C-alpha positions as CSV (number, residue, x, y, z in Angstrom):
1,M,120.8,-21.9,64.3
2,D,120.5,-25.5,63.1
3,G,123.3,-27.6,61.7
4,R,122.4,-27.2,58.1
5,T,122.4,-23.4,58.3
6,L,125.7,-23.5,60.1
7,A,127.2,-25.8,57.5
8,L,126.1,-23.5,54.6
9,A,127.4,-20.4,56.3
10,G,130.7,-22.2,57.2
11,L,131.2,-23.2,53.6
12,T,130.8,-19.6,52.6
13,L,133.3,-18.4,55.1
14,V,136.0,-20.8,53.9
15,F,135.7,-19.6,50.4
16,W,135.3,-16.0,51.2
17,S,138.3,-16.0,53.6
18,S,140.5,-17.4,50.9
19,A,139.3,-14.8,48.4
20,F,141.3,-12.0,50.1
21,T,144.5,-13.7,49.3
22,V,143.5,-14.8,45.8
23,I,142.4,-11.3,45.0
24,R,145.9,-10.1,45.8
25,A,147.3,-12.7,43.5
26,G,144.9,-11.7,40.7
27,L,145.8,-8.0,41.1
28,A,149.2,-8.9,39.7
29,Y,147.6,-9.3,36.3
30,W,144.2,-7.5,36.4
31,S,143.1,-4.0,37.3
32,P,140.6,-4.0,40.3
33,G,137.5,-3.4,38.0
34,Q,138.6,-6.0,35.4
35,L,139.3,-8.6,38.1
36,A,135.7,-8.1,39.4
37,L,134.3,-8.3,35.9
38,V,136.1,-11.5,34.9
39,R,135.3,-13.1,38.3
40,F,131.6,-12.6,37.9
41,L,131.5,-13.5,34.2
42,V,132.8,-16.9,35.3
43,A,130.3,-16.9,38.1
44,S,127.4,-16.0,35.8
45,V,128.2,-18.9,33.5
46,A,128.5,-21.3,36.4
47,L,125.1,-20.1,37.8
48,A,123.5,-20.4,34.4
49,V,124.6,-24.1,34.2
50,G,123.4,-24.7,37.7
51,I,120.0,-23.2,36.9
52,G,119.7,-25.4,33.8
53,L,120.6,-28.5,35.8
54,Q,118.1,-27.6,38.5
55,H,115.3,-27.1,36.1
56,A,116.1,-30.3,34.2
57,A,115.9,-32.3,37.5
58,R,112.6,-30.5,38.4
59,R,111.1,-31.3,35.0
60,R,112.0,-34.9,35.3
61,G,110.4,-35.1,38.7
62,Q,107.2,-33.5,37.5
63,R,107.0,-35.8,34.5
64,A,107.5,-38.8,36.8
65,G,104.7,-37.5,39.1
66,A,102.4,-36.9,36.2
67,C,102.8,-40.4,34.8
68,R,102.6,-42.1,38.2
69,G,99.4,-44.0,38.7
70,R,98.5,-43.9,35.0
71,G,100.5,-46.8,33.7
72,L,102.8,-44.5,31.7
73,R,106.6,-44.3,31.4
74,P,108.0,-40.7,31.3
75,D,110.5,-41.7,28.6
76,R,107.7,-43.0,26.3
77,V,105.4,-39.9,26.5
78,R,105.4,-37.2,23.9
79,W,105.2,-34.0,25.9
80,A,103.1,-31.3,24.2
81,A,103.1,-27.5,24.3
82,P,101.2,-25.7,27.1
83,G,97.5,-26.3,27.0
84,K,97.7,-29.2,24.5
85,P,97.4,-32.8,25.6
86,A,100.2,-35.2,24.7
87,A,99.8,-38.8,23.5
88,A,101.8,-41.7,24.8
89,A,103.7,-44.0,22.5
90,N,101.2,-46.7,23.2
91,G,98.3,-44.6,22.0
92,R,96.8,-43.7,25.4
93,P,96.4,-40.1,26.3
94,G,99.4,-38.7,28.2
95,P,99.7,-35.9,30.7
96,H,100.5,-32.3,29.9
97,G,104.1,-31.2,29.7
98,P,105.6,-29.8,33.0
99,H,106.1,-26.3,31.7
100,D,105.6,-24.8,35.2
101,A,109.1,-25.9,36.0
102,R,110.4,-23.0,33.9
103,R,110.9,-19.8,35.9
104,R,110.2,-16.6,34.1
105,L,112.5,-13.6,34.6
106,P,111.2,-11.6,37.6
107,L,110.2,-8.4,35.8
108,R,108.3,-7.1,38.9
109,D,111.5,-7.5,41.0
110,A,114.0,-6.3,38.3
111,G,114.6,-3.0,40.1
112,R,115.3,-4.8,43.4
113,F,117.7,-7.2,41.7
114,L,119.6,-4.3,40.2
115,V,119.9,-2.7,43.6
116,L,121.3,-6.1,45.0
117,G,123.7,-6.3,42.1
118,A,124.9,-2.8,42.6
119,T,125.4,-3.1,46.4
120,G,126.5,-6.8,46.7
121,I,128.5,-7.2,43.5
122,F,129.5,-3.9,41.9
123,L,130.2,-1.6,44.9
124,Y,131.5,-4.3,47.2
125,H,133.9,-6.0,44.9
126,T,135.2,-2.9,43.1
127,G,135.8,-1.2,46.5
128,L,137.4,-4.3,48.0
129,N,139.7,-4.9,45.0
130,W,140.8,-1.3,44.9
131,G,141.3,-1.2,48.6
132,E,143.5,-4.3,48.4
133,T,145.9,-2.5,46.2
134,R,146.7,-0.3,49.2
135,V,146.2,-2.6,52.3
136,P,147.3,-6.2,52.8
137,A,144.8,-9.0,52.6
138,G,144.6,-9.6,56.3
139,T,143.8,-5.9,57.0
140,A,141.1,-5.9,54.3
141,S,139.4,-8.9,55.8
142,L,139.5,-7.3,59.3
143,L,137.8,-4.2,57.9
144,V,135.1,-6.2,56.1
145,A,134.4,-7.9,59.4
146,T,132.5,-4.8,60.6
147,A,129.7,-6.0,58.3
148,P,127.8,-7.9,61.0
149,A,127.4,-4.9,63.2
150,L,126.3,-2.8,60.3
151,T,123.9,-5.5,59.2
152,A,122.3,-5.7,62.6
153,L,121.7,-2.0,62.7
154,L,120.3,-2.0,59.2
155,S,118.1,-5.0,60.0
156,R,116.7,-3.2,63.0
157,L,116.0,0.0,60.9
158,W,114.7,-1.6,57.7
159,L,113.3,-5.0,58.6
160,G,112.3,-4.4,62.2
161,E,114.3,-7.4,63.5
162,R,114.6,-7.3,67.3
163,L,117.7,-8.4,69.1
164,A,118.1,-9.6,72.6
165,P,120.3,-7.5,75.0
166,R,123.0,-10.1,75.0
167,A,123.0,-10.1,71.2
168,W,123.7,-6.4,71.2
169,L,126.4,-7.0,73.8
170,G,127.9,-9.6,71.4
171,L,127.8,-7.2,68.5
172,A,129.5,-4.6,70.6
173,L,132.2,-7.1,71.6
174,S,132.6,-8.2,67.9
175,F,133.0,-4.6,66.8
176,T,135.5,-4.0,69.6
177,G,137.5,-7.0,68.6
178,V,137.5,-5.9,64.9
179,A,138.6,-2.4,66.0
180,I,141.5,-3.8,68.0
181,I,142.6,-5.9,65.0
182,S,142.2,-3.1,62.5
183,W,144.1,-0.7,64.7
184,A,147.0,-3.1,65.1
185,A,147.1,-3.8,61.4
186,S,146.7,-0.1,60.3
187,T,149.5,1.1,62.5
188,G,151.9,-1.4,61.1
189,P,153.7,-1.2,57.7
190,V,151.7,-0.9,54.6
191,S,153.2,-4.1,53.1
192,P,154.1,-7.4,54.9
193,A,157.7,-7.8,56.0
194,G,160.0,-9.0,53.2
195,M,157.8,-7.8,50.3
196,A,159.4,-5.8,47.5
197,G,160.1,-2.1,47.9
198,A,159.1,0.8,45.8
199,V,158.3,-0.4,42.3
200,K,156.2,0.9,39.5
201,P,152.7,-0.5,39.0
202,L,152.5,-3.6,36.8
203,S,150.0,-1.9,34.5
204,A,152.8,0.4,33.3
205,S,155.2,-2.4,32.4
206,G,152.9,-5.3,31.4
207,P,153.2,-9.0,32.5
208,A,156.8,-9.0,31.5
209,G,157.5,-6.4,34.2
210,L,156.4,-8.8,36.9
211,A,159.3,-11.1,36.3
212,A,161.7,-8.2,36.1
213,Q,160.4,-6.7,39.4
214,T,160.4,-10.0,41.2
215,V,163.4,-10.3,43.6
216,P,164.5,-14.0,44.0
217,G,165.2,-14.9,47.5
218,D,163.2,-11.9,48.9
219,G,160.2,-12.4,51.1
220,A,159.3,-15.8,52.5
221,G,162.7,-17.4,52.0
222,G,162.8,-17.0,48.2
223,G,161.4,-19.4,45.7
224,P,157.9,-19.2,44.3
225,M,156.4,-17.7,47.5
226,G,158.9,-14.8,47.5
227,S,158.2,-14.2,43.8
228,L,154.5,-14.2,44.5
229,Q,154.8,-11.7,47.3
230,A,157.1,-9.4,45.2
231,G,154.7,-9.6,42.2
232,I,151.7,-8.7,44.3
233,S,153.5,-5.8,45.9
234,A,154.5,-4.6,42.4
235,A,150.9,-4.8,41.2
236,A,149.5,-3.1,44.2
237,G,152.0,-0.3,44.1
238,F,153.0,-0.6,47.7
239,G,155.4,2.0,49.0
240,S,158.7,1.2,50.8
241,P,158.6,-1.3,53.6
242,G,157.7,0.3,57.0
243,A,155.7,3.2,55.5
244,P,152.5,3.8,57.5
245,A,149.2,2.7,56.0
246,G,147.1,5.5,54.5
247,W,143.4,6.2,54.7
248,A,142.4,5.6,51.0
249,G,142.6,1.9,51.2
250,P,140.8,1.4,54.5
251,A,138.1,3.9,53.4
252,A,137.5,1.9,50.2
253,V,137.3,-1.4,52.1
254,G,135.1,0.2,54.8
255,G,132.7,1.4,52.1
256,A,132.6,-2.1,50.6
257,A,131.6,-3.4,54.1
258,L,128.8,-0.9,54.2
259,A,127.6,-1.9,50.7
260,T,127.6,-5.6,51.5
261,S,125.7,-5.0,54.8
262,A,123.0,-3.3,52.8
263,F,123.0,-6.2,50.4
264,F,122.5,-8.7,53.2
265,V,119.5,-6.9,54.5
266,L,117.9,-6.0,51.1
267,Q,117.8,-9.6,49.9
268,R,115.8,-10.8,52.9
269,P,112.3,-10.0,51.4
270,L,113.3,-11.7,48.1
271,A,114.6,-14.9,49.9
272,S,111.0,-16.0,50.6
273,R,109.9,-15.7,47.0
274,Y,112.8,-17.3,45.1
275,G,115.0,-20.3,45.6
276,S,118.5,-19.7,46.8
277,L,120.1,-20.7,43.5
278,E,117.7,-18.5,41.5
279,L,118.1,-15.5,43.9
280,T,121.9,-15.8,43.6
281,A,121.8,-16.0,39.8
282,F,119.5,-13.0,39.3
283,Y,121.5,-10.6,41.4
284,T,124.8,-11.9,40.1
285,W,123.7,-11.4,36.5
286,A,122.5,-7.9,37.4
287,G,125.8,-7.0,39.1
288,T,127.8,-8.5,36.2
289,L,125.8,-6.3,33.8
290,L,126.8,-3.2,35.7
291,L,130.5,-4.4,35.8
292,A,130.4,-5.0,32.1
293,L,129.1,-1.5,31.4
294,A,131.8,0.0,33.5
295,F,134.9,-2.1,32.8
296,G,134.0,-4.1,29.7
297,P,135.6,-1.9,27.1
298,G,138.9,-1.7,28.9
299,L,139.0,-5.5,29.4
300,V,138.3,-6.1,25.7
301,A,141.1,-3.7,24.7
302,D,143.6,-5.5,27.0
303,L,142.6,-8.9,25.7
304,Q,143.0,-7.8,22.1
305,A,146.4,-6.2,22.9
306,G,147.6,-9.5,24.5
307,R,148.3,-7.9,27.8
308,I,146.6,-10.7,29.8
309,P,148.8,-13.8,30.2
310,P,147.3,-17.3,30.6
311,A,148.3,-17.4,34.3
312,A,146.0,-14.6,35.0
313,W,143.0,-16.8,34.5
314,I,143.8,-19.1,37.4
315,P,142.9,-16.7,40.2
316,A,140.0,-15.4,38.1
317,L,138.5,-18.9,37.6
318,Y,138.9,-19.7,41.3
319,L,137.2,-16.5,42.4
320,G,134.4,-16.9,40.0
321,L,133.6,-20.6,40.8
322,F,134.1,-20.9,44.5
323,P,134.0,-17.6,46.4
324,S,131.3,-16.2,44.0
325,A,129.0,-18.8,42.5
326,L,129.1,-21.6,45.2
327,A,129.6,-19.3,48.2
328,Y,126.9,-16.8,47.2
329,W,124.4,-19.7,46.7
330,A,125.3,-21.2,50.1
331,W,125.0,-17.7,51.8
332,S,121.6,-17.0,50.2
333,A,120.4,-20.5,51.4
334,A,121.7,-19.7,54.9
335,L,120.0,-16.3,55.0
336,A,116.7,-17.9,53.9
337,R,116.8,-20.2,57.0
338,D,117.6,-17.8,59.8
339,S,117.8,-14.1,60.8
340,A,120.0,-11.8,58.7
341,A,121.7,-10.3,61.7
342,R,122.4,-13.7,63.3
343,V,123.8,-15.3,60.2
344,A,125.8,-12.3,59.2
345,S,127.4,-12.3,62.7
346,L,129.4,-15.4,61.6
347,L,131.3,-13.0,59.3
348,N,133.4,-12.2,62.4
349,L,135.1,-15.5,61.9
350,N,136.1,-14.4,58.4
351,P,139.2,-12.3,59.5
352,L,140.6,-15.2,61.6
353,L,140.5,-17.5,58.6
354,A,141.7,-14.8,56.2
355,V,144.6,-13.8,58.4
356,A,145.6,-17.5,58.7
357,T,145.5,-17.9,54.9
358,A,147.5,-14.7,54.3
359,W,150.0,-15.8,56.9
360,I,150.6,-19.1,55.0
361,A,150.4,-17.8,51.4
362,L,151.8,-14.2,51.7
363,G,153.8,-14.2,54.9
364,E,151.6,-11.7,56.7
365,R,152.2,-12.7,60.3
366,P,149.6,-11.3,62.8
367,S,150.7,-9.8,66.0
368,W,149.6,-10.8,69.5
369,V,147.3,-7.8,69.6
370,E,145.6,-9.0,66.4
371,L,145.1,-12.4,67.9
372,A,143.7,-10.9,71.1
373,G,141.2,-8.9,69.0
374,G,140.2,-12.0,67.2
375,A,139.4,-13.7,70.5
376,V,137.2,-10.8,71.5
377,A,135.4,-11.0,68.2
378,L,134.9,-14.7,68.5
379,A,133.3,-14.2,72.0
380,G,130.9,-11.7,70.5
381,V,129.9,-14.2,67.8
382,L,129.1,-16.8,70.5
383,L,126.8,-14.3,72.2
384,V,125.0,-13.3,69.1
385,Q,124.4,-16.9,68.3
386,G,122.0,-17.2,71.3
387,R,118.3,-17.6,70.5
388,P,116.7,-14.2,70.2
389,P,113.4,-13.4,72.0
390,T,110.1,-13.8,70.2
391,P,109.5,-10.8,68.1
392,Q,106.7,-8.5,69.1
393,G,104.9,-6.3,66.7
394,Q,107.2,-7.0,63.8
395,R,106.5,-5.3,60.5
396,P,105.4,-7.4,57.5
397,G,108.3,-8.9,55.6
398,S,110.6,-9.1,58.6
399,F,112.1,-12.4,59.8
400,R,109.9,-14.3,62.2
401,R,110.5,-17.8,63.4
402,Q,107.2,-19.7,62.9
403,D,106.1,-21.7,65.9
404,P,104.2,-24.9,65.3
405,P,100.4,-24.5,65.3
406,P,98.7,-25.5,68.5
407,V,97.2,-29.0,68.5
408,P,93.4,-28.8,69.1
409,V,92.3,-30.8,72.2
410,A,88.9,-32.3,72.0
411,A,86.6,-31.1,74.8
412,E,84.9,-33.6,77.1
413,P,81.5,-34.6,75.9
414,A,78.7,-32.7,77.6
415,P,76.2,-34.8,79.6
416,P,73.1,-35.7,77.6
417,T,70.3,-33.2,77.9
418,P,67.1,-34.8,79.3
419,P,64.3,-34.7,76.8
420,A,61.9,-31.8,77.1
421,A,58.5,-32.5,78.5
422,V,55.9,-33.1,75.8
423,P,52.6,-31.3,76.5
424,V,49.6,-33.6,76.7
425,E,46.2,-32.2,76.0
426,P,43.4,-33.3,78.3
427,G,42.0,-36.5,77.0
428,G,44.6,-36.8,74.2
429,S,47.9,-38.4,73.6
430,P,51.4,-36.9,73.5
431,A,52.1,-34.9,70.3
432,G,54.5,-36.5,68.0
433,P,57.2,-34.7,66.1
434,G,55.1,-34.5,63.0
435,D,51.8,-33.7,64.6
436,R,50.4,-30.2,64.3
437,P,49.6,-28.4,67.5
438,S,46.0,-28.1,68.4
439,P,44.6,-24.6,67.9
440,R,44.2,-22.6,71.1
441,P,40.7,-21.9,72.1
442,G,39.6,-18.8,70.3
443,G,42.6,-18.9,68.1
444,R,42.8,-18.7,64.3
């Protein structure tokens, strides 16, 4: 994996790891489905702006290339419609307008983008948001970290990607480390120490109930952090401190991990036909459409009733701009540059960053067992990052690192062939190249 691919994947991990904590903050104001919808409405607008800026830059570059060498200035050329020549301001004929810079909607791939939007946007984010109403942010990140192992298995089944034995060993170590962390987190209390006790959900009391349910001085030493922890606990509907974690939340987050693994594998064939920004925009818009159909009416009703305070837009804007638009673009660019299984193996670093973020922001302190599991997962990542063997007999559409073509080597010149003997007839001279041969005796 080269440095640029590693940088793109690292930027994605930083934003995605912070999303677990920000989701918990957003759940103090939004329902799980509404938070996902608002998040990707913001992301859709940001991606539309990015697509427009990219096409404008591409159009300027094509105009400059069309005018280069013809003595024309791009700003003084009247660009015509497709198929019609344009005239320059000085009267000389100008080039055609760069209409090929405009990308048409991929109608032939519309079904595939709907599947990507359903798996990577709708199922993953609704499952994750709903699961985080029942498990802490650190636990959710640890469960999502099983995605690399699932991605490797799906890549082997669907794309025919072959992994080296040590890569399989690394995936096994990563999965073992994630299992250790998940076991340690699931056997602990359902809410972090110091969070508020049994409270009714925020949706039953409105935003005003958040202030009433916040216990000053409770949690991380009182103050804003203690209020944030109490409010998140109220919105999530956590039980009393020390209650064991149930299966509903982990099952929802585990299903989200399976959905995002399928998403990582299914987008591989499209990554070679679309740019990373266009690919991200198309499946984000498809997923946002599905979210709007499912949760749009409820969101409109809550907005009209004034049940959404202005502070609710802060986590929603952050989630839409950074962990969604920017991070998904960077992740698509990284997947287009390397193997899906190997890039996705970096997701094992996500729980380490997410646990650290939740520790600082929410007071969720990891145990030594969780830290040991993180070390095992990191060792697995290092093994998976090794260069895989050259694929043999891969199916079309699967990832294959292209080797440089062989350089032809000129062969040594053959020794000159001696001239053939020229037959000489008796009493005659050697026949030249243009002479006709003499007829044989008795011939016709």
